[in-house]
One Martini backbone bead per residue (centre of mass of N, CA, C, O) as a GRO file, in nm:
protein
  220
    1GLY     BB    1   6.787   7.440   6.003
    2GLY     BB    2   6.627   7.705   6.089
    3PRO     BB    3   6.526   8.020   6.024
    4ALA     BB    4   6.774   8.146   6.160
    5GLY     BB    5   6.979   8.035   5.957
    6GLY     BB    6   6.867   8.187   5.696
    7VAL     BB    7   6.885   8.473   5.892
    8GLY     BB    8   7.158   8.519   6.074
    9VAL     BB    9   7.204   8.829   6.072
   10GLY     BB   10   7.028   8.883   6.333
   11SER     BB   11   7.260   8.842   6.546
   12ALA     BB   12   7.367   9.153   6.483
   13ALA     BB   13   7.144   9.368   6.550
   14TRP     BB   14   7.214   9.465   6.843
   15THR     BB   15   7.546   9.526   6.766
   16GLY     BB   16   7.596   9.625   6.466
   17ALA     BB   17   7.594   9.932   6.488
   18SER     BB   18   7.865   9.948   6.634
   19GLY     BB   19   8.033   9.801   6.417
   20ALA     BB   20   7.963   9.993   6.180
   21ARG     BB   21   8.116  10.243   6.283
   22GLY     BB   22   8.392  10.096   6.200
   23GLY     BB   23   8.354   9.913   5.925
   24GLY     BB   24   8.301  10.178   5.711
   25ARG     BB   25   8.607  10.336   5.708
   26VAL     BB   26   8.773  10.205   5.510
   27ARG     BB   27   8.957  10.390   5.289
   28GLY     BB   28   8.745  10.637   5.326
   29GLU     BB   29   8.474  10.526   5.304
   30ARG     BB   30   8.155  10.523   5.284
   31PHE     BB   31   7.912  10.409   5.461
   32ARG     BB   32   7.755  10.080   5.394
   33ALA     BB   33   7.499   9.899   5.504
   34SER     BB   34   7.459   9.679   5.288
   35ARG     BB   35   7.751   9.574   5.293
   36TYR     BB   36   7.772   9.504   5.588
   37TRP     BB   37   7.522   9.304   5.606
   38ALA     BB   38   7.616   9.109   5.390
   39THR     BB   39   7.874   9.024   5.537
   40SER     BB   40   7.741   8.936   5.800
   41GLY     BB   41   7.569   8.711   5.675
   42ALA     BB   42   7.805   8.542   5.565
   43THR     BB   43   7.945   8.490   5.842
   44THR     BB   44   7.707   8.343   5.969
   45ARG     BB   45   7.691   8.103   5.780
   46LEU     BB   46   7.983   8.012   5.816
   47GLY     BB   47   7.978   7.983   6.124
   48THR     BB   48   7.764   7.761   6.126
   49ALA     BB   49   7.923   7.554   5.959
   50VAL     BB   50   8.166   7.532   6.150
   51ALA     BB   51   8.003   7.437   6.398
   52ASP     BB   52   7.894   7.178   6.267
   53VAL     BB   53   8.166   7.046   6.217
   54ALA     BB   54   8.274   7.056   6.513
   55GLY     BB   55   7.998   6.917   6.655
   56ARG     BB   56   7.938   6.675   6.430
   57SER     BB   57   8.115   6.558   6.194
   58ARG     BB   58   8.368   6.493   6.417
   59GLY     BB   59   8.247   6.386   6.701
   60ARG     BB   60   8.283   6.611   6.952
   61GLY     BB   61   8.060   6.776   7.009
   62TYR     BB   62   7.951   7.057   7.164
   63PRO     BB   63   8.184   7.106   7.362
   64GLY     BB   64   8.413   7.081   7.151
   65GLY     BB   65   8.309   7.299   6.957
   66GLY     BB   66   8.313   7.531   7.164
   67ALA     BB   67   8.614   7.518   7.234
   68SER     BB   68   8.717   7.573   6.949
   69ALA     BB   69   8.578   7.846   6.909
   70ALA     BB   70   8.707   7.989   7.153
   71ALA     BB   71   8.998   7.959   7.054
   72LEU     BB   72   8.965   8.116   6.789
   73LEU     BB   73   8.874   8.382   6.915
   74ALA     BB   74   9.113   8.428   7.104
   75GLY     BB   75   9.327   8.425   6.879
   76SER     BB   76   9.219   8.661   6.712
   77LEU     BB   77   9.235   8.877   6.938
   78ALA     BB   78   9.536   8.843   7.001
   79VAL     BB   79   9.650   8.915   6.723
   80TRP     BB   80   9.517   9.189   6.699
   81TYR     BB   81   9.643   9.314   6.954
   82TRP     BB   82   9.941   9.263   6.883
   83SER     BB   83   9.929   9.438   6.615
   84GLU     BB   84   9.739   9.710   6.731
   85GLY     BB   85   9.651   9.749   7.054
   86SER     BB   86   9.349   9.671   6.952
   87VAL     BB   87   8.975   9.562   6.950
   88SER     BB   88   8.829   9.797   6.845
   89VAL     BB   89   8.584   9.910   6.621
   90ARG     BB   90   8.699  10.217   6.625
   91SER     BB   91   8.996  10.123   6.482
   92ILE     BB   92   8.890  10.106   6.182
   93THR     BB   93   9.129  10.235   5.921
   94ARG     BB   94   9.222   9.960   5.784
   95PRO     BB   95   9.231   9.676   5.603
   96LYS     BB   96   9.373   9.498   5.813
   97VAL     BB   97   9.165   9.552   6.043
   98GLU     BB   98   8.919   9.447   5.890
   99TRP     BB   99   9.012   9.158   5.882
  100PHE     BB  100   9.012   9.113   6.182
  101TYR     BB  101   8.714   9.172   6.225
  102TRP     BB  102   8.587   8.946   6.038
  103ILE     BB  103   8.724   8.705   6.169
  104THR     BB  104   8.605   8.757   6.451
  105ILE     BB  105   8.313   8.743   6.369
  106LEU     BB  106   8.315   8.454   6.272
  107PHE     BB  107   8.400   8.326   6.551
  108SER     BB  108   8.160   8.444   6.706
  109GLN     BB  109   7.943   8.292   6.548
  110THR     BB  110   8.048   8.011   6.611
  111LEU     BB  111   8.022   8.027   6.919
  112GLY     BB  112   7.722   8.097   6.934
  113THR     BB  113   7.620   7.840   6.798
  114ALA     BB  114   7.750   7.638   6.997
  115LEU     BB  115   7.599   7.738   7.249
  116GLY     BB  116   7.311   7.683   7.148
  117ASP     BB  117   7.345   7.378   7.101
  118TRP     BB  118   7.437   7.304   7.390
  119MET     BB  119   7.184   7.411   7.542
  120ALA     BB  120   6.944   7.261   7.362
  121GLY     BB  121   7.066   6.997   7.319
  122LYS     BB  122   7.033   6.626   7.366
  123ASP     BB  123   7.287   6.576   7.209
  124ARG     BB  124   7.626   6.573   7.194
  125GLY     BB  125   7.642   6.694   7.502
  126GLY     BB  126   7.397   6.835   7.570
  127LEU     BB  127   7.171   6.988   7.800
  128GLY     BB  128   6.855   6.996   7.712
  129LEU     BB  129   6.682   7.286   7.761
  130GLY     BB  130   6.604   7.427   7.519
  131TYR     BB  131   6.488   7.712   7.355
  132GLU     BB  132   6.347   7.867   7.578
  133VAL     BB  133   6.573   7.862   7.789
  134GLY     BB  134   6.793   7.969   7.606
  135ALA     BB  135   6.666   8.247   7.557
  136LEU     BB  136   6.668   8.332   7.857
  137VAL     BB  137   6.970   8.311   7.909
  138PHE     BB  138   7.072   8.501   7.679
  139GLY     BB  139   6.896   8.741   7.757
  140ALA     BB  140   7.016   8.774   8.040
  141GLY     BB  141   7.305   8.823   7.945
  142LEU     BB  142   7.240   9.086   7.789
  143ALA     BB  143   7.127   9.241   8.031
  144VAL     BB  144   7.390   9.245   8.188
  145VAL     BB  145   7.560   9.390   7.979
  146ALA     BB  146   7.382   9.646   7.971
  147ALA     BB  147   7.412   9.719   8.271
  148VAL     BB  148   7.720   9.749   8.269
  149TYR     BB  149   7.731   9.970   8.056
  150VAL     BB  150   7.566  10.183   8.226
  151TRP     BB  151   7.694  10.121   8.545
  152GLY     BB  152   7.971  10.048   8.466
  153ARG     BB  153   8.355  10.001   8.415
  154VAL     BB  154   8.367   9.838   8.167
  155SER     BB  155   8.477   9.757   7.881
  156HIS     BB  156   8.325   9.817   7.578
  157THR     BB  157   8.473   9.611   7.409
  158LEU     BB  158   8.407   9.362   7.576
  159LEU     BB  159   8.095   9.398   7.563
  160PHE     BB  160   8.064   9.373   7.263
  161TRP     BB  161   8.168   9.077   7.231
  162LEU     BB  162   7.970   8.949   7.424
  163ALA     BB  163   7.712   9.038   7.277
  164PHE     BB  164   7.771   8.910   7.003
  165VAL     BB  165   7.775   8.617   7.099
  166LEU     BB  166   7.479   8.616   7.232
  167THR     BB  167   7.296   8.682   6.982
  168ARG     BB  168   7.306   8.423   6.820
  169PRO     BB  169   7.151   8.222   7.015
  170LEU     BB  170   6.905   8.399   7.063
  171VAL     BB  171   6.794   8.417   6.770
  172ALA     BB  172   6.786   8.115   6.718
  173THR     BB  173   6.586   8.033   6.942
  174LEU     BB  174   6.360   8.223   6.850
  175GLY     BB  175   6.336   8.111   6.561
  176TYR     BB  176   6.248   7.819   6.636
  177LEU     BB  177   5.973   7.907   6.770
  178LEU     BB  178   5.815   7.989   6.510
  179ASP     BB  179   5.808   7.662   6.389
  180LYS     BB  180   5.681   7.545   6.618
  181PRO     BB  181   5.451   7.384   6.762
  182LEU     BB  182   5.197   7.465   6.969
  183ALA     BB  183   5.242   7.222   7.170
  184SER     BB  184   5.560   7.340   7.204
  185GLY     BB  185   5.530   7.675   7.211
  186GLY     BB  186   5.480   7.770   6.934
  187LEU     BB  187   5.365   7.925   6.612
  188ASN     BB  188   5.353   7.745   6.347
  189LEU     BB  189   5.532   7.838   6.126
  190SER     BB  190   5.656   7.856   5.845
  191ARG     BB  191   5.961   7.883   5.713
  192LEU     BB  192   5.893   8.128   5.542
  193TYR     BB  193   5.745   8.309   5.755
  194ALA     BB  194   5.969   8.308   5.965
  195SER     BB  195   6.179   8.444   5.783
  196LEU     BB  196   6.014   8.703   5.726
  197VAL     BB  197   6.000   8.802   6.016
  198LEU     BB  198   6.306   8.831   6.058
  199LEU     BB  199   6.361   9.018   5.818
  200ALA     BB  200   6.182   9.249   5.918
  201PHE     BB  201   6.339   9.301   6.178
  202ILE     BB  202   6.610   9.363   6.048
  203ALA     BB  203   6.516   9.598   5.868
  204ALA     BB  204   6.425   9.778   6.103
  205CYS     BB  205   6.697   9.805   6.242
  206ILE     BB  206   6.848   9.929   6.000
  207ARG     BB  207   6.653  10.173   5.962
  208PHE     BB  208   6.633  10.291   6.286
  209ILE     BB  209   6.930  10.247   6.342
  210PRO     BB  210   7.193  10.419   6.374
  211GLN     BB  211   7.448  10.444   6.100
  212ARG     BB  212   7.792  10.521   6.161
  213PRO     BB  213   8.093  10.640   6.151
  214ALA     BB  214   8.343  10.686   6.357
  215PRO     BB  215   8.577  10.855   6.473
  216ALA     BB  216   8.892  10.833   6.465
  217GLY     BB  217   8.994  10.699   6.781
  218GLU     BB  218   8.748  10.636   6.929
  219ALA     BB  219   8.653  10.542   7.230
  220THR     BB  220   8.499  10.275   7.440
   0.00000   0.00000   0.00000
């Protein structure tokens, strides 16, 4: 994978602050940003590996891998809702609910990776649109989600999960552009420097975006 894979935690940067508001509250502990983002990074790497197995190693292709990831995500959300009556990140007040949250995050990362591979890849049933077009498509999708959040009346919980899924392929496609040759429209950075650029962006998001647990039971 490209530099985005090495620092895949960046896929959560856009929506992670919202998730952190719920995820740091379990067992009454004070929210710790470092612990949250370390766990988020681990689930991103694992989600990428699961997507690779589903779409490549078992010969199902990107469409099959994406369908499997979507089914896993839908199943995780369904079980969470059946057990707790809500899938909002603001409802995370017990260890059991935190487990639901992180399992759902894992499958969200898996689906996001599968969508990015399917959009950009030219083999294994991919659409072959390339990383530039993929970044524009997923960026436009996030812009729509943001607009609906501001002006629409759609559930903020639904919008959170949509945004979380879309950020993974967006950051991945942008990350790949950093180390592509100049002739291919990239910046031709080495893998090390591309990773450092993304890490600096992630660190800035964590530093300057307010992150705190929301009051228990606060609705989205």
